[in-house]
Structure formats: structure tokens, C-alpha cells
C-alpha positions as CSV (number, residue, x, y, z in Angstrom):
1,M,27.9,-18.7,18.4
2,A,25.9,-20.9,16.8
3,R,24.9,-22.7,19.5
4,V,23.6,-19.7,21.7
5,S,22.3,-18.8,18.2
6,T,19.8,-21.9,18.2
7,Q,19.1,-21.6,22.0
8,L,17.9,-18.0,21.4
9,L,15.7,-18.6,18.1
10,R,14.4,-21.9,19.9
11,R,13.0,-19.6,23.1
12,V,11.7,-17.0,21.0
13,M,10.2,-19.0,18.7
14,G,8.9,-22.2,21.1
15,S,9.1,-24.8,18.7
16,T,10.7,-28.1,18.8
17,L,11.5,-27.5,14.5
18,E,14.9,-26.8,14.3
19,P,14.8,-23.0,14.0
20,T,18.0,-22.3,12.1
21,A,17.0,-24.6,9.2
22,I,13.5,-22.9,8.8
23,L,15.3,-19.5,8.9
24,N,17.8,-20.8,6.5
25,A,15.0,-21.5,3.9
26,L,13.5,-18.2,3.4
27,A,15.3,-15.5,1.0
28,E,15.2,-12.5,3.2
29,P,18.1,-11.3,5.0
30,I,17.6,-11.9,8.7
31,F,19.7,-11.2,11.2
32,C,19.8,-10.3,15.2
33,V,21.8,-8.1,17.3
34,D,22.2,-7.3,21.1
35,E,22.6,-4.6,23.1
36,Q,25.7,-3.7,21.6
37,D,24.6,-4.0,18.2
38,C,26.7,-6.8,17.8
39,F,25.8,-9.8,15.8
40,V,23.7,-12.8,17.9
41,Y,22.8,-14.5,14.5
42,M,22.8,-14.3,11.0
43,N,20.8,-16.8,8.2
44,L,22.0,-17.8,5.0
45,S,20.5,-14.9,3.3
46,A,22.4,-12.7,5.5
47,E,25.7,-13.9,5.2
48,Q,25.0,-13.3,1.7
49,F,23.7,-10.3,1.6
50,F,26.8,-9.2,3.7
51,G,29.4,-11.4,2.1
52,S,30.5,-13.0,5.3
53,S,29.8,-16.1,7.6
54,V,28.2,-15.9,10.9
55,R,31.4,-17.6,12.2
56,S,33.5,-14.2,10.8
57,L,30.7,-11.8,11.9
58,G,29.1,-13.1,15.5
59,G,29.7,-11.1,18.3
60,R,31.3,-8.2,15.6
61,P,28.9,-5.1,15.5
62,L,26.9,-4.1,12.9
63,S,28.5,-0.9,12.2
64,E,31.6,-3.0,10.7
65,V,29.6,-4.0,7.8
66,L,27.2,-0.5,7.8
67,P,27.9,2.8,8.1
68,A,27.6,4.5,11.8
69,D,24.8,7.0,10.5
70,S,22.7,4.3,8.5
71,P,19.4,4.3,9.8
72,V,19.2,1.2,10.5
73,F,20.6,1.7,14.1
74,G,18.3,4.4,14.7
75,L,15.1,2.3,14.1
76,I,16.7,-0.8,15.7
77,G,17.2,1.6,19.1
78,Q,14.1,2.8,18.8
79,A,12.6,-0.4,18.7
80,R,14.7,-1.4,21.9
81,Q,13.5,1.5,23.6
82,E,9.9,1.1,22.5
83,M,9.5,-2.5,22.8
84,Q,7.8,-2.8,19.5
85,S,8.0,-3.7,15.7
86,L,8.9,-0.9,13.0
87,S,9.5,-0.8,9.0
88,E,10.6,1.6,7.0
89,Y,10.6,1.5,3.1
90,E,12.9,2.6,0.5
91,V,16.0,2.5,2.2
92,T,19.3,3.4,1.1
93,L,22.2,1.2,2.5
94,E,26.2,2.0,1.1
95,S,29.1,0.5,2.3
96,P,32.3,-1.0,0.6
97,R,31.2,-4.5,2.1
98,I,27.7,-4.5,0.4
99,G,28.0,-1.9,-2.1
100,A,24.8,0.3,-2.7
101,R,21.2,-1.5,-2.3
102,T,18.0,-0.2,-1.6
103,V,15.8,-2.4,0.8
104,S,12.6,-2.1,2.8
105,I,13.5,-2.7,7.2
106,D,11.6,-4.7,9.0
107,V,12.7,-4.4,13.1
108,A,11.4,-6.4,16.0
109,A,12.0,-6.3,19.7
110,V,12.3,-9.9,20.8
111,T,10.2,-9.2,24.3
112,E,11.4,-12.6,25.3
113,S,15.4,-11.9,25.1
114,P,15.2,-7.6,26.5
115,G,18.3,-5.9,24.4
116,I,18.2,-8.4,21.3
117,V,16.5,-6.9,18.0
118,A,15.8,-9.0,15.0
119,V,16.1,-7.1,11.9
120,T,14.7,-8.6,8.2
121,F,15.9,-6.6,4.9
122,K,13.8,-7.0,1.8
123,E,15.5,-6.0,-1.3
124,R,14.5,-3.5,-3.7
125,T,17.0,-2.9,-6.1
126,I,18.1,0.0,-7.9
127,A,16.1,-1.2,-11.1
128,R,13.3,-1.9,-9.3
129,K,12.7,1.4,-7.8
130,I,13.7,3.2,-11.1
131,E,10.7,1.2,-12.3
132,H,8.5,2.2,-9.4
133,Q,9.4,5.8,-10.3
134,F,8.5,5.7,-14.2
135,T,4.8,3.8,-12.9
136,H,4.1,6.9,-11.6
137,R,5.5,8.7,-14.9
138,N,3.5,7.0,-17.3
139,A,0.5,7.0,-14.8
140,A,0.6,11.0,-15.3
141,R,0.5,11.1,-19.0
142,S,-2.5,8.5,-19.0
143,V,-4.3,11.0,-16.4
144,T,-3.6,13.6,-19.3
145,A,-5.1,11.7,-21.6
146,M,-8.3,10.9,-19.4
147,A,-8.7,14.3,-19.0
148,A,-8.9,15.2,-22.6
149,M,-11.3,12.5,-22.9
150,L,-13.3,13.9,-20.2
151,A,-13.3,16.7,-21.0
152,H,-14.6,16.6,-24.7
153,E,-17.1,13.4,-24.1
154,V,-18.4,13.3,-21.0
155,K,-18.8,16.8,-19.1
156,N,-21.7,17.6,-21.6
157,P,-23.8,14.8,-21.2
158,L,-23.2,15.0,-17.5
159,S,-25.5,18.3,-17.1
160,G,-28.5,16.6,-19.1
161,I,-28.0,13.2,-16.7
162,R,-28.3,15.8,-13.3
163,G,-31.3,17.7,-15.3
164,A,-32.7,14.6,-15.6
165,A,-32.4,13.4,-12.0
166,Q,-33.9,16.4,-10.7
167,L,-37.0,15.9,-13.0
168,L,-37.2,12.3,-11.8
169,E,-36.7,13.4,-8.1
170,T,-40.3,15.6,-8.3
171,S,-42.1,12.7,-9.8
172,V,-40.9,9.6,-7.8
173,G,-41.6,8.6,-4.2
174,S,-39.6,9.4,-1.2
175,D,-37.9,5.9,-1.4
176,D,-36.2,6.4,-4.7
177,R,-35.7,10.1,-4.2
178,E,-32.0,9.1,-2.2
179,L,-30.9,7.2,-6.0
180,T,-31.8,10.4,-7.8
181,R,-29.6,12.4,-5.2
182,L,-27.6,10.5,-5.5
183,I,-27.0,10.4,-9.6
184,T,-27.1,14.4,-8.7
185,A,-24.3,14.4,-6.4
186,E,-22.2,12.0,-8.5
187,A,-22.5,14.1,-11.7
188,D,-21.6,17.3,-9.7
189,R,-18.7,15.3,-8.3
190,I,-17.7,14.2,-11.7
191,V,-17.9,17.4,-13.3
192,A,-15.5,18.9,-10.6
193,L,-13.1,16.3,-11.3
194,V,-12.7,16.9,-14.8
195,D,-12.6,20.7,-13.8
196,R,-9.3,20.0,-11.9
197,M,-8.2,17.2,-13.9
198,E,-5.2,19.5,-15.5
199,M,-3.7,19.6,-12.4
200,F,-2.3,15.9,-13.0
201,A,-0.7,17.4,-15.7
202,D,0.8,20.0,-14.3
203,R,1.6,18.3,-10.9
204,R,0.6,21.3,-8.7
205,P,-0.3,20.2,-5.0
206,I,-3.9,18.7,-4.2
207,E,-6.0,20.2,-1.6
208,R,-6.0,18.0,1.2
209,R,-7.5,18.4,4.7
210,P,-8.7,15.6,7.6
211,V,-11.2,13.0,5.8
212,N,-13.1,10.9,7.5
213,I,-11.6,7.4,5.4
214,H,-15.0,5.2,7.0
215,E,-17.3,8.2,5.7
216,V,-15.5,7.6,2.0
217,L,-15.8,3.9,2.0
218,G,-19.3,4.0,3.1
219,H,-20.2,6.5,0.0
220,V,-18.2,4.0,-1.9
221,R,-20.2,1.1,-0.6
222,R,-23.7,2.6,-1.3
223,L,-22.3,3.6,-4.9
224,A,-21.1,0.0,-5.5
225,E,-24.3,-1.5,-4.3
226,N,-26.3,0.2,-6.8
227,G,-24.3,-0.3,-9.8
228,V,-21.3,-2.8,-10.7
229,A,-21.5,-4.6,-7.4
230,R,-25.3,-4.9,-6.7
231,K,-25.7,-8.5,-6.2
232,L,-22.2,-9.1,-4.1
233,R,-21.8,-9.7,-0.3
234,F,-19.7,-6.5,1.5
235,V,-18.1,-7.2,5.0
236,E,-16.7,-4.3,6.9
237,V,-14.0,-4.5,9.1
238,Y,-13.0,-1.4,10.1
239,D,-11.2,0.3,13.4
240,P,-12.9,2.6,14.8
241,S,-10.7,4.3,16.6
242,L,-8.4,5.6,13.3
243,P,-7.5,9.2,13.0
244,P,-9.0,11.1,10.0
245,V,-6.7,10.8,6.7
246,L,-4.8,13.6,5.1
247,G,-6.4,13.7,2.2
248,N,-8.7,15.1,-1.0
249,R,-12.0,13.1,-0.4
250,D,-13.4,13.1,-4.2
251,L,-9.9,11.6,-5.1
252,L,-10.3,9.6,-2.6
253,I,-13.5,8.0,-3.1
254,Q,-12.2,7.7,-6.8
255,V,-9.1,5.5,-5.9
256,F,-11.6,3.5,-3.6
257,F,-14.5,3.2,-6.0
258,N,-12.3,2.2,-8.9
259,L,-10.5,-0.7,-6.5
260,V,-14.2,-1.8,-5.2
261,K,-15.3,-1.8,-9.2
262,N,-12.3,-4.4,-10.5
263,A,-13.1,-6.4,-7.4
264,A,-16.7,-6.5,-8.1
265,E,-15.8,-7.6,-11.9
266,A,-13.4,-10.2,-10.5
267,V,-15.8,-12.1,-8.5
268,Q,-19.2,-10.9,-10.6
269,K,-19.5,-14.8,-12.5
270,Q,-19.3,-16.3,-8.6
271,G,-22.3,-17.3,-6.7
272,D,-20.3,-16.4,-3.4
273,G,-18.8,-13.0,-4.8
274,E,-17.3,-11.2,-1.9
275,I,-15.9,-7.7,-1.3
276,T,-14.2,-7.2,2.4
277,L,-13.2,-3.4,2.9
278,S,-11.0,-3.3,6.3
279,T,-9.2,-0.6,7.9
280,R,-6.1,-0.2,10.6
281,Y,-3.3,1.4,12.3
282,Q,0.3,0.2,11.3
283,Q,2.7,2.1,13.7
284,G,5.8,2.5,12.3
285,V,5.7,2.6,8.4
286,R,7.8,5.3,7.2
287,L,8.4,6.6,3.3
288,A,10.8,8.6,1.9
289,I,9.7,11.1,-0.3
290,P,11.2,11.8,-3.9
291,G,13.9,14.7,-3.7
292,V,13.4,15.3,-0.1
293,G,15.4,14.4,2.8
294,S,12.4,13.8,5.1
295,R,10.0,10.8,5.4
296,V,6.4,11.1,5.9
297,D,4.8,8.3,8.5
298,L,2.1,5.9,6.5
299,P,0.6,4.4,9.9
300,L,-3.5,4.4,8.1
301,V,-3.8,1.1,6.0
302,V,-7.2,0.9,4.0
303,S,-7.8,-2.4,2.5
304,V,-10.0,-4.0,-0.7
305,Q,-10.0,-7.2,-0.7
306,D,-12.5,-10.1,-2.8
307,N,-12.7,-13.8,-3.0
308,G,-11.7,-14.0,-6.7
309,P,-9.3,-16.3,-8.8
310,G,-6.7,-13.7,-8.7
311,I,-4.4,-11.6,-11.0
312,P,-2.9,-13.3,-14.1
313,E,0.8,-13.9,-13.2
314,D,1.8,-11.8,-16.5
315,L,-0.3,-8.8,-15.4
316,R,1.6,-8.4,-12.0
317,R,4.5,-6.9,-12.9
318,H,3.2,-4.1,-14.8
319,L,-0.4,-4.0,-13.2
320,F,-0.2,-0.5,-12.7
321,D,1.0,0.7,-15.9
322,P,-1.2,2.5,-18.0
323,F,-2.9,0.7,-20.9
324,V,-2.6,-3.1,-19.2
325,T,-5.6,-4.6,-18.3
326,G,-6.9,-8.5,-18.4
327,K,-10.6,-6.6,-19.5
328,P,-11.5,-7.7,-23.1
329,N,-12.9,-4.2,-23.4
330,G,-10.6,-2.3,-20.8
331,K,-8.6,0.5,-21.2
332,G,-6.1,-0.1,-18.7
333,L,-6.4,3.5,-17.0
334,G,-8.0,2.7,-13.7
335,L,-5.1,1.3,-11.7
336,A,-2.8,3.8,-13.5
337,L,-4.8,6.6,-12.0
338,V,-5.4,4.9,-8.8
339,A,-1.7,5.0,-8.6
340,K,-1.2,8.4,-9.5
341,I,-3.7,9.7,-6.9
342,V,-2.5,7.9,-4.5
343,G,1.5,8.7,-4.8
344,D,0.0,12.5,-5.1
345,H,-1.1,12.0,-1.4
346,G,2.3,10.8,-0.1
347,G,1.1,7.5,-0.2
348,V,1.8,3.7,-0.9
349,I,-0.1,1.3,-2.7
350,E,0.3,-2.6,-3.0
351,F,-1.2,-6.0,-3.7
352,D,-0.8,-9.6,-3.0
353,S,-2.9,-12.0,-5.2
354,E,-3.5,-15.9,-5.0
355,P,-6.6,-17.8,-6.2
356,S,-9.7,-17.0,-3.9
357,R,-7.8,-14.0,-2.2
358,T,-6.7,-10.7,-3.7
359,V,-6.4,-7.5,-1.4
360,F,-5.0,-4.2,-2.4
361,R,-3.7,-2.1,0.4
362,T,-3.3,1.7,0.7
363,L,-0.9,3.4,3.0
364,L,-1.9,6.7,3.8
365,P,-0.6,9.6,5.9
366,K,-3.0,10.7,9.0
367,A,-4.0,14.1,9.6
368,D,-2.4,16.3,12.3
């Protein structure tokens, strides 16, 4: 059994290194099943996950350790039939052998060996899932506080700003009129946002329609280049065939402007500061909707990346919590608001950070 598995992995990986040694070093459970969904390979983490060695489970069906109605079997069958890779987030696996565990699942058909499917579990404990839910609840509270602040401190001065911009438009040249119109448009947008902020407190459904995400990002870039990111370099890596997002244009502008603003502040002290905006289509990503049995597809990935120093390690765990900030004068509400808006769209936001590379990825649903 072990000899057959090693030969299979060598054929797939095409490496002179010992494939089992490489896979055994990984923390995630990884295993392969054949056409009958029987185990043909398990790394050490998979053995620990299932509580049995490859000698015990090798050649035996996956249904012996997971119930037959588990979504894992559907993903494996779809990946095998369509010869592609699929992912599913927040899947609860329950059986007497493993107990109850919440995982993200990645499955991939092994093209060099027809019928063989590789499966990876990325475990998320129940405590982590509850923490994720509390993040959104806390974000809702912070948004409610922000609504009160906006209503009392911002809305009235905005009318003066808008009036001043309109007066300037009559006395400046044609080259500067675009800026005055931008000021007027942004003032109107902020007033509209303040008027609708109560929906964050009572959790009414947001108004959504098909939105061209590239137009949203273009607007965000123009705003940033005339403000917080005036001296920074922008790079755009867009998928031109991307379908529309099912979302609210103004709220999406708010999400990505906050992310770009954070990126700009992270690299503003560098002489080579760079912000990369990218979009891509990622097939097979689905997320469970809390309280509902169905799952939504999230194939549209929008990323904001910077080459700054990275997020401090002590902030990463609670980055989307309200009042958590690494800025001397920061309020710590920006990312909490971003998480709330993305959640209201039925989407997911995640991040990776290391020195010279921090990227925030937003997964959003597409419009039918």
C-alpha cells in the first residue's frame, strides 16, 4: 500500500525528493481516494485527523470514517467528473470516529491518474467559528456608533463643503472642474451613506444589483490618487471577462477605499510604495449562510495588495474587531466596517501578511 502510494505521488509531483516526506511535514490532513472513494494515500496529519494509520485505512472506503451524506463525497464526485479543483468553506464533519469538526475543504482531480482525487482539510475549530461570528456582531456595534457620530458631526458640514465645491466650479479652469465635481459627488455619496446607516443597526437587507467591480476600483483609485495615495504607484491586474458583482456600488466603494487607504498608510514612508489592485475568477468556492441550509457561490476575488512592512503579529488575530488599530491616531473602526459590509453582501474577507507583502482578498457573489 505505502509503495503504491509513493509511486502515485512521484508520478504526480515529478520530483526526485521523497513525496511522502514532504507531505508528512505539512500540518493539514491530506489524503487521496480512488474511483471507489477508497483511501490510497494519507499523510501523517490525516492519520491523526482520522485516528487511524494508513495501514488500517488503506484500501478501505472513506464512508467508514465519514457519513455517506457528508458534503465531502459530493465535492469528490464533482471534482472527479469535471476534472477540476473545488473548495468549500465552513463544512461541519461529524462521525463517531472524529467527533464534530469544522473545516474548509479543497479537492482536486489528479489529471495524471484518472479517478484519483486529492483532498485537503483545513480545520477551523468550533471556537474559531464562534469567534468569526462575534467579529461581525462587534462590527455591527461599531457601525452603529459610527452612524451616530456621522449623523451629529459630519452630515451638516458636508452641505458646506458641497456648496463651496459648486462655487469653485464656476471660477476654475476646465482641467480643475473634474476635481470639484469629484468633491460634489463624494459629498452626495457620504450624505446618502449617512442617511442609510441605520440599516447596519437593524440588519435590513441591503439593496443590491449588478455592479461592474472594475468601475468601482477605478473610482476608488481616482479618489486615492487625489488624496491618501497621491505619491504612490498603482498596479492593476484585472480579469476583463469578470462578470458583474451582485452588490451595492456605494458600499463596495467604501470597502475598497478603506482597504486602499490602509495600504497607502502602510507604505507612505517608503520611497517605492506600491498598491496592486487585482481581480480574478475562482471557481468552486462556496460559503454556508448562517441560519440557512443553502450555500452561496463566491467566485469573484478582488485583492488589494501593498509592499509595506506587514501587519504586526499581535494585531492579526483581532484585526477585524472594532477599536483594534496599530495607528497612533486610529479609531479602529475601518476594518470592522469593511467586515460588516462584506458579510452583508454574503461574502468573505481574508488576508495574508508578511514583510513587503500584505494582501486583503474579498470573495463576492456574482450577479445572475
